[in-house]
C-alpha positions as CSV (number, residue, x, y, z in Angstrom):
1,M,105.0,20.0,-15.7
2,A,105.9,16.5,-14.8
3,R,106.1,15.5,-11.2
4,V,109.3,14.0,-10.0
5,N,109.3,11.2,-7.6
6,T,111.4,12.4,-4.7
7,V,112.5,8.9,-3.6
8,A,113.7,7.6,-6.9
9,G,114.2,10.9,-8.8
10,E,112.2,9.7,-11.8
11,V,109.4,11.4,-13.9
12,N,106.0,9.9,-13.6
13,A,105.4,8.7,-17.2
14,W,101.8,7.4,-16.6
15,R,100.5,10.8,-17.3
16,Y,101.8,10.9,-20.9
17,R,100.8,7.2,-21.9
18,S,97.6,8.3,-23.6
19,K,99.3,10.8,-25.9
20,T,100.7,9.6,-29.2
21,P,104.4,9.7,-29.5
22,Q,105.9,12.5,-31.7
23,F,108.8,12.5,-34.1
24,F,109.5,16.2,-34.7
25,F,106.1,17.4,-35.9
26,I,104.9,14.0,-37.2
27,D,102.9,11.7,-34.9
28,G,104.1,8.2,-34.2
29,Q,101.3,6.5,-36.3
30,A,102.8,8.2,-39.4
31,F,106.3,6.7,-38.9
32,W,105.7,3.7,-41.2
33,P,106.6,5.7,-44.4
34,I,110.0,6.3,-43.1
35,L,110.5,2.7,-42.5
36,I,109.6,1.9,-46.1
37,F,112.1,4.6,-47.3
38,L,114.8,3.1,-45.1
39,F,114.4,-0.3,-46.7
40,H,114.0,1.1,-50.3
41,P,115.9,4.4,-50.6
42,E,114.8,5.8,-54.0
43,L,113.5,9.2,-55.2
44,D,110.1,7.9,-55.9
45,T,109.9,6.3,-52.4
46,F,111.1,9.6,-50.9
47,I,108.3,11.4,-52.7
48,F,105.8,8.8,-51.5
49,V,107.1,9.3,-47.9
50,V,106.9,13.1,-48.0
51,V,103.4,13.1,-49.5
52,S,102.0,10.4,-47.2
53,M,103.5,12.0,-44.0
54,L,102.0,15.3,-45.0
55,I,98.6,13.7,-45.5
56,L,98.8,11.9,-42.2
57,H,100.0,15.0,-40.4
58,F,97.1,17.1,-41.6
59,A,94.6,14.3,-40.8
60,A,96.1,14.1,-37.3
61,R,95.5,17.9,-36.9
62,R,91.9,17.4,-37.8
63,G,91.6,14.7,-35.3
64,Y,91.8,11.5,-37.5
65,G,93.9,8.6,-36.7
66,L,95.1,6.1,-39.3
67,P,92.0,3.8,-39.0
68,Q,89.6,6.7,-39.1
69,L,91.5,8.2,-42.1
70,F,91.1,4.9,-44.1
71,G,87.4,4.8,-43.2
72,R,87.0,8.4,-44.3
73,L,88.8,7.6,-47.6
74,R,86.6,4.6,-48.1
75,V,83.5,6.8,-47.8
76,L,85.0,9.4,-50.1
77,F,85.8,6.9,-52.9
78,A,83.0,4.4,-52.4
79,S,79.8,5.7,-51.0
80,P,78.6,7.2,-47.8
81,Y,75.7,4.6,-47.7
82,R,75.9,1.1,-46.5
83,Y,73.6,-1.3,-48.1
84,R,71.7,-3.9,-46.0
85,E,72.4,-7.6,-46.6
86,D,69.3,-9.7,-46.2
């Protein structure tokens, strides 16, 4: 429960600054597909938006953010080994 400042009557928002913002059940980092759909409203863009938001939602549930998800996909498609450059 948020504490209310009795002098100003406002909620202390500092407590919630570390949480990612939510748009319904989608986190705020997964909002960029909606922006793409708003600029290009087509059926294939809508399908891309739904699929990408579901992928990002399930990645967020496993604890991956957007940069961690891209790194994990790089390891999946490329290789888990990093080669040394001499």
